[in-house]
Backbone as XML, in Angstrom:
<?xml version="1.0"?>
<chain id="A" units="angstrom">
  <residue number="1" name="MET">
    <atom name="N" x="11.198" y="6.784" z="-0.960"/>
    <atom name="CA" x="10.476" y="5.519" z="-0.878"/>
    <atom name="C" x="11.099" y="4.553" z="-1.866"/>
  </residue>
  <residue number="2" name="ALA">
    <atom name="N" x="11.304" y="3.341" z="-1.425"/>
    <atom name="CA" x="11.751" y="2.304" z="-2.353"/>
    <atom name="C" x="10.655" y="2.104" z="-3.387"/>
  </residue>
  <residue number="3" name="LYS">
    <atom name="N" x="10.994" y="1.501" z="-4.472"/>
    <atom name="CA" x="10.069" y="1.365" z="-5.591"/>
    <atom name="C" x="8.781" y="0.630" z="-5.212"/>
  </residue>
  <residue number="4" name="SER">
    <atom name="N" x="7.668" y="1.220" z="-5.589"/>
    <atom name="CA" x="6.361" y="0.603" z="-5.433"/>
    <atom name="C" x="6.057" y="-0.202" z="-6.697"/>
  </residue>
  <residue number="5" name="VAL">
    <atom name="N" x="5.482" y="-1.382" z="-6.526"/>
    <atom name="CA" x="5.098" y="-2.172" z="-7.692"/>
    <atom name="C" x="3.729" y="-1.758" z="-8.219"/>
  </residue>
  <residue number="6" name="LEU">
    <atom name="N" x="3.008" y="-0.939" z="-7.460"/>
    <atom name="CA" x="1.649" y="-0.561" z="-7.846"/>
    <atom name="C" x="1.550" y="0.814" z="-8.486"/>
  </residue>
  <residue number="7" name="GLN">
    <atom name="N" x="2.567" y="1.645" z="-8.354"/>
    <atom name="CA" x="2.483" y="2.970" z="-8.953"/>
    <atom name="C" x="3.866" y="3.511" z="-9.292"/>
  </residue>
  <residue number="8" name="LYS">
    <atom name="N" x="3.878" y="4.398" z="-10.268"/>
    <atom name="CA" x="5.129" y="5.007" z="-10.707"/>
    <atom name="C" x="5.173" y="6.501" z="-10.414"/>
  </residue>
  <residue number="9" name="ASN">
    <atom name="N" x="4.030" y="7.173" z="-10.462"/>
    <atom name="CA" x="3.984" y="8.624" z="-10.290"/>
    <atom name="C" x="3.868" y="9.031" z="-8.832"/>
  </residue>
  <residue number="10" name="LYS">
    <atom name="N" x="4.343" y="10.240" z="-8.548"/>
    <atom name="CA" x="4.164" y="10.818" z="-7.211"/>
    <atom name="C" x="2.779" y="11.420" z="-7.148"/>
  </residue>
  <residue number="11" name="GLU">
    <atom name="N" x="1.828" y="10.563" z="-6.801"/>
    <atom name="CA" x="0.433" y="10.971" z="-6.691"/>
    <atom name="C" x="-0.237" y="10.111" z="-5.637"/>
  </residue>
  <residue number="12" name="CYS">
    <atom name="N" x="-1.340" y="10.606" z="-5.105"/>
    <atom name="CA" x="-2.116" y="9.809" z="-4.164"/>
    <atom name="C" x="-2.717" y="8.634" z="-4.929"/>
  </residue>
  <residue number="13" name="TYR">
    <atom name="N" x="-2.494" y="7.446" z="-4.443"/>
    <atom name="CA" x="-3.002" y="6.250" z="-5.113"/>
    <atom name="C" x="-4.525" y="6.225" z="-5.158"/>
  </residue>
  <residue number="14" name="LEU">
    <atom name="N" x="-5.171" y="6.809" z="-4.162"/>
    <atom name="CA" x="-6.632" y="6.750" z="-4.088"/>
    <atom name="C" x="-7.326" y="7.856" z="-4.865"/>
  </residue>
  <residue number="15" name="CYS">
    <atom name="N" x="-6.836" y="9.093" z="-4.800"/>
    <atom name="CA" x="-7.528" y="10.181" z="-5.496"/>
    <atom name="C" x="-6.771" y="10.670" z="-6.733"/>
  </residue>
  <residue number="16" name="ARG">
    <atom name="N" x="-5.551" y="10.184" z="-6.913"/>
    <atom name="CA" x="-4.698" y="10.507" z="-8.068"/>
    <atom name="C" x="-4.251" y="11.967" z="-8.111"/>
  </residue>
  <residue number="17" name="LYS">
    <atom name="N" x="-4.331" y="12.661" z="-6.964"/>
    <atom name="CA" x="-3.812" y="14.031" z="-6.911"/>
    <atom name="C" x="-2.301" y="13.976" z="-7.117"/>
  </residue>
  <residue number="18" name="LEU">
    <atom name="N" x="-1.808" y="14.735" z="-8.091"/>
    <atom name="CA" x="-0.380" y="14.749" z="-8.416"/>
    <atom name="C" x="0.387" y="15.689" z="-7.498"/>
  </residue>
  <residue number="19" name="PHE">
    <atom name="N" x="1.623" y="15.341" z="-7.209"/>
    <atom name="CA" x="2.530" y="16.174" z="-6.427"/>
    <atom name="C" x="3.809" y="16.332" z="-7.233"/>
  </residue>
  <residue number="20" name="ASP">
    <atom name="N" x="4.413" y="17.507" z="-7.138"/>
    <atom name="CA" x="5.699" y="17.676" z="-7.822"/>
    <atom name="C" x="6.824" y="17.435" z="-6.828"/>
  </residue>
  <residue number="21" name="GLU">
    <atom name="N" x="8.030" y="17.348" z="-7.336"/>
    <atom name="CA" x="9.190" y="17.007" z="-6.507"/>
    <atom name="C" x="9.412" y="17.979" z="-5.356"/>
  </residue>
  <residue number="22" name="GLU">
    <atom name="N" x="9.073" y="19.257" z="-5.532"/>
    <atom name="CA" x="9.279" y="20.255" z="-4.494"/>
    <atom name="C" x="8.134" y="20.309" z="-3.494"/>
  </residue>
  <residue number="23" name="ASN">
    <atom name="N" x="6.979" y="19.757" z="-3.834"/>
    <atom name="CA" x="5.790" y="19.885" z="-3.002"/>
    <atom name="C" x="5.254" y="18.509" z="-2.619"/>
  </residue>
  <residue number="24" name="THR">
    <atom name="N" x="5.985" y="17.810" z="-1.753"/>
    <atom name="CA" x="5.538" y="16.486" z="-1.328"/>
    <atom name="C" x="5.249" y="16.445" z="0.176"/>
  </residue>
  <residue number="25" name="ARG">
    <atom name="N" x="5.116" y="17.610" z="0.801"/>
    <atom name="CA" x="4.895" y="17.676" z="2.252"/>
    <atom name="C" x="3.654" y="16.893" z="2.673"/>
  </residue>
  <residue number="26" name="ASN">
    <atom name="N" x="2.606" y="16.930" z="1.902"/>
    <atom name="CA" x="1.367" y="16.238" z="2.254"/>
    <atom name="C" x="1.193" y="14.919" z="1.498"/>
  </residue>
  <residue number="27" name="LEU">
    <atom name="N" x="2.294" y="14.351" z="1.060"/>
    <atom name="CA" x="2.269" y="13.056" z="0.395"/>
    <atom name="C" x="3.006" y="12.060" z="1.288"/>
  </residue>
  <residue number="28" name="HIS">
    <atom name="N" x="2.326" y="11.006" z="1.690"/>
    <atom name="CA" x="2.881" y="10.054" z="2.650"/>
    <atom name="C" x="3.138" y="8.698" z="1.995"/>
  </residue>
  <residue number="29" name="GLU">
    <atom name="N" x="4.200" y="8.049" z="2.445"/>
    <atom name="CA" x="4.469" y="6.675" z="2.036"/>
    <atom name="C" x="3.644" y="5.745" z="2.929"/>
  </residue>
  <residue number="30" name="HIS">
    <atom name="N" x="2.921" y="4.826" z="2.325"/>
    <atom name="CA" x="2.095" y="3.900" z="3.099"/>
    <atom name="C" x="2.464" y="2.464" z="2.760"/>
  </residue>
  <residue number="31" name="HIS">
    <atom name="N" x="2.837" y="1.692" z="3.773"/>
    <atom name="CA" x="3.068" y="0.260" z="3.620"/>
    <atom name="C" x="1.708" y="-0.430" z="3.701"/>
  </residue>
  <residue number="32" name="ILE">
    <atom name="N" x="1.342" y="-1.145" z="2.674"/>
    <atom name="CA" x="0.005" y="-1.724" z="2.580"/>
    <atom name="C" x="-0.236" y="-2.773" z="3.664"/>
  </residue>
  <residue number="33" name="PHE">
    <atom name="N" x="0.771" y="-3.551" z="3.960"/>
    <atom name="CA" x="0.637" y="-4.563" z="5.009"/>
    <atom name="C" x="1.472" y="-4.114" z="6.195"/>
  </residue>
  <residue number="34" name="GLU">
    <atom name="N" x="0.798" y="-3.892" z="7.321"/>
    <atom name="CA" x="1.450" y="-3.372" z="8.511"/>
    <atom name="C" x="1.638" y="-4.485" z="9.531"/>
  </residue>
  <residue number="35" name="GLY">
    <atom name="N" x="2.291" y="-4.138" z="10.605"/>
    <atom name="CA" x="2.464" y="-5.095" z="11.698"/>
    <atom name="C" x="3.917" y="-5.275" z="12.045"/>
  </residue>
  <residue number="36" name="GLY">
    <atom name="N" x="4.295" y="-4.788" z="13.202"/>
    <atom name="CA" x="5.695" y="-4.829" z="13.619"/>
    <atom name="C" x="6.236" y="-6.224" z="13.851"/>
  </residue>
  <residue number="37" name="THR">
    <atom name="N" x="5.536" y="-7.026" z="14.631"/>
    <atom name="CA" x="6.074" y="-8.337" z="14.992"/>
    <atom name="C" x="5.771" y="-9.414" z="13.949"/>
  </residue>
  <residue number="38" name="SER">
    <atom name="N" x="4.790" y="-9.179" z="13.091"/>
    <atom name="CA" x="4.432" y="-10.193" z="12.089"/>
    <atom name="C" x="5.384" y="-10.206" z="10.893"/>
  </residue>
  <residue number="39" name="GLY">
    <atom name="N" x="6.138" y="-9.143" z="10.719"/>
    <atom name="CA" x="7.037" y="-9.042" z="9.574"/>
    <atom name="C" x="6.354" y="-8.572" z="8.309"/>
  </residue>
  <residue number="40" name="ARG">
    <atom name="N" x="5.052" y="-8.275" z="8.391"/>
    <atom name="CA" x="4.338" y="-7.862" z="7.187"/>
    <atom name="C" x="4.817" y="-6.513" z="6.662"/>
  </residue>
  <residue number="41" name="ARG">
    <atom name="N" x="5.165" y="-5.582" z="7.540"/>
    <atom name="CA" x="5.676" y="-4.286" z="7.082"/>
    <atom name="C" x="7.011" y="-4.480" z="6.358"/>
  </residue>
  <residue number="42" name="THR">
    <atom name="N" x="7.867" y="-5.306" z="6.917"/>
    <atom name="CA" x="9.160" y="-5.614" z="6.280"/>
    <atom name="C" x="8.938" y="-6.260" z="4.921"/>
  </residue>
  <residue number="43" name="ASN">
    <atom name="N" x="7.972" y="-7.163" z="4.837"/>
    <atom name="CA" x="7.678" y="-7.802" z="3.561"/>
    <atom name="C" x="7.017" y="-6.840" z="2.581"/>
  </residue>
  <residue number="44" name="SER">
    <atom name="N" x="6.240" y="-5.885" z="3.080"/>
    <atom name="CA" x="5.702" y="-4.840" z="2.198"/>
    <atom name="C" x="6.850" y="-4.096" z="1.527"/>
  </residue>
  <residue number="45" name="GLU">
    <atom name="N" x="7.862" y="-3.778" z="2.294"/>
    <atom name="CA" x="9.047" y="-3.097" z="1.760"/>
    <atom name="C" x="9.759" y="-4.008" z="0.760"/>
  </residue>
  <residue number="46" name="LYS">
    <atom name="N" x="9.980" y="-5.246" z="1.137"/>
    <atom name="CA" x="10.708" y="-6.205" z="0.299"/>
    <atom name="C" x="10.045" y="-6.403" z="-1.060"/>
  </residue>
  <residue number="47" name="TYR">
    <atom name="N" x="8.715" y="-6.530" z="-1.081"/>
    <atom name="CA" x="7.990" y="-6.820" z="-2.315"/>
    <atom name="C" x="7.425" y="-5.573" z="-2.996"/>
  </residue>
  <residue number="48" name="GLY">
    <atom name="N" x="7.708" y="-4.379" z="-2.461"/>
    <atom name="CA" x="7.219" y="-3.143" z="-3.077"/>
    <atom name="C" x="5.733" y="-2.919" z="-2.880"/>
  </residue>
  <residue number="49" name="MET">
    <atom name="N" x="5.177" y="-3.471" z="-1.824"/>
    <atom name="CA" x="3.745" y="-3.339" z="-1.545"/>
    <atom name="C" x="3.497" y="-2.076" z="-0.731"/>
  </residue>
  <residue number="50" name="LYS">
    <atom name="N" x="3.696" y="-0.948" z="-1.373"/>
    <atom name="CA" x="3.467" y="0.342" z="-0.743"/>
    <atom name="C" x="3.075" y="1.348" z="-1.805"/>
  </residue>
  <residue number="51" name="VAL">
    <atom name="N" x="2.425" y="2.390" z="-1.355"/>
    <atom name="CA" x="1.929" y="3.420" z="-2.264"/>
    <atom name="C" x="2.066" y="4.776" z="-1.599"/>
  </residue>
  <residue number="52" name="TYR">
    <atom name="N" x="1.966" y="5.809" z="-2.428"/>
    <atom name="CA" x="1.854" y="7.164" z="-1.905"/>
    <atom name="C" x="0.386" y="7.467" z="-1.660"/>
  </residue>
  <residue number="53" name="LEU">
    <atom name="N" x="0.109" y="8.143" z="-0.542"/>
    <atom name="CA" x="-1.235" y="8.615" z="-0.239"/>
    <atom name="C" x="-1.149" y="10.070" z="0.209"/>
  </residue>
  <residue number="54" name="CYS">
    <atom name="N" x="-2.120" y="10.897" z="-0.221"/>
    <atom name="CA" x="-2.191" y="12.264" z="0.292"/>
    <atom name="C" x="-2.559" y="12.183" z="1.775"/>
  </residue>
  <residue number="55" name="ALA">
    <atom name="N" x="-2.274" y="13.235" z="2.509"/>
    <atom name="CA" x="-2.525" y="13.232" z="3.958"/>
    <atom name="C" x="-3.957" y="12.841" z="4.311"/>
  </residue>
  <residue number="56" name="PRO">
    <atom name="N" x="-4.994" y="13.402" z="3.662"/>
    <atom name="CA" x="-6.352" y="12.988" z="4.017"/>
    <atom name="C" x="-6.643" y="11.509" z="3.737"/>
  </residue>
  <residue number="57" name="HIS">
    <atom name="N" x="-6.053" y="10.956" z="2.696"/>
    <atom name="CA" x="-6.297" y="9.547" z="2.387"/>
    <atom name="C" x="-5.378" y="8.601" z="3.154"/>
  </residue>
  <residue number="58" name="HIS">
    <atom name="N" x="-4.409" y="9.151" z="3.872"/>
    <atom name="CA" x="-3.543" y="8.305" z="4.685"/>
    <atom name="C" x="-4.042" y="8.253" z="6.122"/>
  </residue>
  <residue number="59" name="ASN">
    <atom name="N" x="-3.875" y="9.346" z="6.857"/>
    <atom name="CA" x="-4.235" y="9.298" z="8.275"/>
    <atom name="C" x="-4.702" y="10.632" z="8.845"/>
  </residue>
  <residue number="60" name="MET">
    <atom name="N" x="-5.114" y="11.557" z="7.988"/>
    <atom name="CA" x="-5.499" y="12.886" z="8.462"/>
    <atom name="C" x="-6.993" y="13.177" z="8.296"/>
  </residue>
  <residue number="61" name="SER">
    <atom name="N" x="-7.801" y="12.147" z="8.076"/>
    <atom name="CA" x="-9.261" y="12.327" z="8.001"/>
    <atom name="C" x="-9.923" y="10.967" z="8.180"/>
  </residue>
  <residue number="62" name="ASP">
    <atom name="N" x="-11.242" y="10.991" z="8.341"/>
    <atom name="CA" x="-11.982" y="9.737" z="8.464"/>
    <atom name="C" x="-11.913" y="8.904" z="7.195"/>
  </residue>
  <residue number="63" name="GLU">
    <atom name="N" x="-11.606" y="9.535" z="6.068"/>
    <atom name="CA" x="-11.453" y="8.822" z="4.804"/>
    <atom name="C" x="-10.064" y="8.208" z="4.661"/>
  </residue>
  <residue number="64" name="GLY">
    <atom name="N" x="-9.191" y="8.478" z="5.618"/>
    <atom name="CA" x="-7.838" y="7.952" z="5.571"/>
    <atom name="C" x="-7.810" y="6.438" z="5.640"/>
  </residue>
  <residue number="65" name="GLU">
    <atom name="N" x="-6.867" y="5.864" z="4.991"/>
    <atom name="CA" x="-6.718" y="4.418" z="4.898"/>
    <atom name="C" x="-6.673" y="3.779" z="6.286"/>
  </residue>
  <residue number="66" name="HIS">
    <atom name="N" x="-6.077" y="4.450" z="7.253"/>
    <atom name="CA" x="-5.964" y="3.884" z="8.593"/>
    <atom name="C" x="-7.300" y="3.865" z="9.344"/>
  </residue>
  <residue number="67" name="PHE">
    <atom name="N" x="-8.293" y="4.605" z="8.849"/>
    <atom name="CA" x="-9.593" y="4.683" z="9.522"/>
    <atom name="C" x="-10.746" y="4.167" z="8.654"/>
  </residue>
  <residue number="68" name="ASN">
    <atom name="N" x="-10.480" y="3.910" z="7.398"/>
    <atom name="CA" x="-11.510" y="3.512" z="6.451"/>
    <atom name="C" x="-11.226" y="2.077" z="6.000"/>
  </residue>
  <residue number="69" name="SER">
    <atom name="N" x="-12.017" y="1.146" z="6.506"/>
    <atom name="CA" x="-11.752" y="-0.271" z="6.213"/>
    <atom name="C" x="-11.915" y="-0.603" z="4.732"/>
  </residue>
  <residue number="70" name="ARG">
    <atom name="N" x="-12.784" y="0.128" z="4.016"/>
    <atom name="CA" x="-12.940" y="-0.126" z="2.579"/>
    <atom name="C" x="-11.663" y="0.232" z="1.820"/>
  </residue>
  <residue number="71" name="ALA">
    <atom name="N" x="-11.073" y="1.371" z="2.148"/>
    <atom name="CA" x="-9.830" y="1.784" z="1.488"/>
    <atom name="C" x="-8.705" y="0.806" z="1.824"/>
  </residue>
  <residue number="72" name="ASP">
    <atom name="N" x="-8.633" y="0.400" z="3.075"/>
    <atom name="CA" x="-7.612" y="-0.553" z="3.503"/>
    <atom name="C" x="-7.740" y="-1.865" z="2.730"/>
  </residue>
  <residue number="73" name="ARG">
    <atom name="N" x="-8.939" y="-2.375" z="2.646"/>
    <atom name="CA" x="-9.169" y="-3.650" z="1.943"/>
    <atom name="C" x="-8.874" y="-3.517" z="0.451"/>
  </residue>
  <residue number="74" name="LEU">
    <atom name="N" x="-9.269" y="-2.402" z="-0.151"/>
    <atom name="CA" x="-8.984" y="-2.170" z="-1.570"/>
    <atom name="C" x="-7.488" y="-2.255" z="-1.845"/>
  </residue>
  <residue number="75" name="LEU">
    <atom name="N" x="-6.681" y="-1.579" z="-1.042"/>
    <atom name="CA" x="-5.236" y="-1.612" z="-1.243"/>
    <atom name="C" x="-4.680" y="-3.021" z="-1.056"/>
  </residue>
  <residue number="76" name="LYS">
    <atom name="N" x="-5.135" y="-3.718" z="-0.037"/>
    <atom name="CA" x="-4.646" y="-5.078" z="0.209"/>
    <atom name="C" x="-5.040" y="-6.023" z="-0.937"/>
  </residue>
  <residue number="77" name="GLN">
    <atom name="N" x="-6.246" y="-5.883" z="-1.455"/>
    <atom name="CA" x="-6.680" y="-6.733" z="-2.559"/>
    <atom name="C" x="-5.883" y="-6.440" z="-3.825"/>
  </residue>
  <residue number="78" name="GLU">
    <atom name="N" x="-5.647" y="-5.173" z="-4.116"/>
    <atom name="CA" x="-4.870" y="-4.838" z="-5.315"/>
    <atom name="C" x="-3.437" y="-5.334" z="-5.194"/>
  </residue>
  <residue number="79" name="ALA">
    <atom name="N" x="-2.871" y="-5.227" z="-4.006"/>
    <atom name="CA" x="-1.509" y="-5.734" z="-3.797"/>
    <atom name="C" x="-1.469" y="-7.248" z="-3.954"/>
  </residue>
  <residue number="80" name="GLN">
    <atom name="N" x="-2.471" y="-7.934" z="-3.419"/>
    <atom name="CA" x="-2.503" y="-9.389" z="-3.551"/>
    <atom name="C" x="-2.672" y="-9.805" z="-5.008"/>
  </residue>
  <residue number="81" name="ARG">
    <atom name="N" x="-3.521" y="-9.114" z="-5.747"/>
    <atom name="CA" x="-3.689" y="-9.435" z="-7.172"/>
    <atom name="C" x="-2.362" y="-9.284" z="-7.912"/>
  </residue>
  <residue number="82" name="PHE">
    <atom name="N" x="-1.637" y="-8.205" z="-7.604"/>
    <atom name="CA" x="-0.337" y="-8.013" z="-8.247"/>
    <atom name="C" x="0.599" y="-9.166" z="-7.882"/>
  </residue>
  <residue number="83" name="PHE">
    <atom name="N" x="0.666" y="-9.500" z="-6.602"/>
    <atom name="CA" x="1.541" y="-10.578" z="-6.147"/>
    <atom name="C" x="1.231" y="-11.867" z="-6.892"/>
  </residue>
  <residue number="84" name="GLU">
    <atom name="N" x="-0.040" y="-12.222" z="-6.949"/>
    <atom name="CA" x="-0.424" y="-13.491" z="-7.576"/>
    <atom name="C" x="-0.204" y="-13.488" z="-9.085"/>
  </residue>
  <residue number="85" name="ALA">
    <atom name="N" x="-0.303" y="-12.336" z="-9.717"/>
    <atom name="CA" x="-0.091" y="-12.253" z="-11.167"/>
    <atom name="C" x="1.384" y="-12.179" z="-11.537"/>
  </residue>
  <residue number="86" name="ASN">
    <atom name="N" x="2.234" y="-11.687" z="-10.626"/>
    <atom name="CA" x="3.617" y="-11.394" z="-10.996"/>
    <atom name="C" x="4.697" y="-12.032" z="-10.128"/>
  </residue>
  <residue number="87" name="ILE">
    <atom name="N" x="4.343" y="-12.502" z="-8.942"/>
    <atom name="CA" x="5.379" y="-12.956" z="-8.015"/>
    <atom name="C" x="5.216" y="-14.414" z="-7.631"/>
  </residue>
  <residue number="88" name="GLY">
    <atom name="N" x="4.025" y="-14.797" z="-7.192"/>
    <atom name="CA" x="3.845" y="-16.164" z="-6.712"/>
    <atom name="C" x="2.385" y="-16.555" z="-6.631"/>
  </residue>
  <residue number="89" name="THR">
    <atom name="N" x="2.144" y="-17.663" z="-5.990"/>
    <atom name="CA" x="0.796" y="-18.227" z="-5.870"/>
    <atom name="C" x="0.072" y="-17.632" z="-4.663"/>
  </residue>
  <residue number="90" name="ARG">
    <atom name="N" x="-1.207" y="-17.932" z="-4.550"/>
    <atom name="CA" x="-1.976" y="-17.494" z="-3.376"/>
    <atom name="C" x="-1.400" y="-18.122" z="-2.109"/>
  </residue>
  <residue number="91" name="LYS">
    <atom name="N" x="-1.000" y="-19.381" z="-2.191"/>
    <atom name="CA" x="-0.404" y="-20.046" z="-1.030"/>
    <atom name="C" x="0.864" y="-19.306" z="-0.592"/>
  </residue>
  <residue number="92" name="GLN">
    <atom name="N" x="1.689" y="-18.910" z="-1.546"/>
    <atom name="CA" x="2.902" y="-18.169" z="-1.217"/>
    <atom name="C" x="2.562" y="-16.800" z="-0.627"/>
  </residue>
  <residue number="93" name="PHE">
    <atom name="N" x="1.526" y="-16.158" z="-1.168"/>
    <atom name="CA" x="1.103" y="-14.870" z="-0.627"/>
    <atom name="C" x="0.722" y="-15.022" z="0.843"/>
  </residue>
  <residue number="94" name="ILE">
    <atom name="N" x="-0.044" y="-16.036" z="1.156"/>
    <atom name="CA" x="-0.479" y="-16.263" z="2.539"/>
    <atom name="C" x="0.718" y="-16.561" z="3.437"/>
  </residue>
  <residue number="95" name="GLU">
    <atom name="N" x="1.695" y="-17.273" z="2.927"/>
    <atom name="CA" x="2.908" y="-17.542" z="3.711"/>
    <atom name="C" x="3.633" y="-16.249" z="4.060"/>
  </residue>
  <residue number="96" name="VAL">
    <atom name="N" x="3.613" y="-15.286" z="3.148"/>
    <atom name="CA" x="4.320" y="-14.022" z="3.355"/>
    <atom name="C" x="3.484" y="-13.026" z="4.148"/>
  </residue>
  <residue number="97" name="PHE">
    <atom name="N" x="2.188" y="-12.891" z="3.809"/>
    <atom name="CA" x="1.359" y="-11.831" z="4.384"/>
    <atom name="C" x="0.256" y="-12.348" z="5.309"/>
  </residue>
  <residue number="98" name="ILE">
    <atom name="N" x="0.347" y="-13.584" z="5.759"/>
    <atom name="CA" x="-0.485" y="-14.192" z="6.798"/>
    <atom name="C" x="-1.845" y="-14.694" z="6.323"/>
  </residue>
  <residue number="99" name="LYS">
    <atom name="N" x="-2.553" y="-13.932" z="5.476"/>
    <atom name="CA" x="-3.878" y="-14.375" z="5.032"/>
    <atom name="C" x="-4.190" y="-13.801" z="3.656"/>
  </residue>
  <residue number="100" name="SER">
    <atom name="N" x="-5.245" y="-14.338" z="3.048"/>
    <atom name="CA" x="-5.708" y="-13.854" z="1.753"/>
    <atom name="C" x="-6.756" y="-12.761" z="1.967"/>
  </residue>
  <residue number="101" name="TYR">
    <atom name="N" x="-6.737" y="-11.778" z="1.089"/>
    <atom name="CA" x="-7.726" y="-10.697" z="1.116"/>
    <atom name="C" x="-8.696" y="-10.799" z="-0.048"/>
  </residue>
  <residue number="102" name="LEU">
    <atom name="N" x="-8.565" y="-11.851" z="-0.836"/>
    <atom name="CA" x="-9.453" y="-12.062" z="-1.990"/>
    <atom name="C" x="-10.439" y="-13.183" z="-1.700"/>
  </residue>
</chain>
């Protein structure tokens, strides 16, 4: 995974379960902003707006980010806060990621 701006360790961003280098089978890379034609996934990669999630918190349970709107919104809000504090303005964020989540 290219560098994430939100985390440094190989752990699930939501539950903080740690994984070692040899045991990452159930650790998934998640792009916080998705969307093939909108360019948001590409911009997630460009700006480091991605995190590691364990399989249950990604897409292997009802608590997974893809099925849990609260988890999805939490990640988008934290990414937007980082963007606005370190990269650009809210207007610039909206230009890149389509809308504000705050």
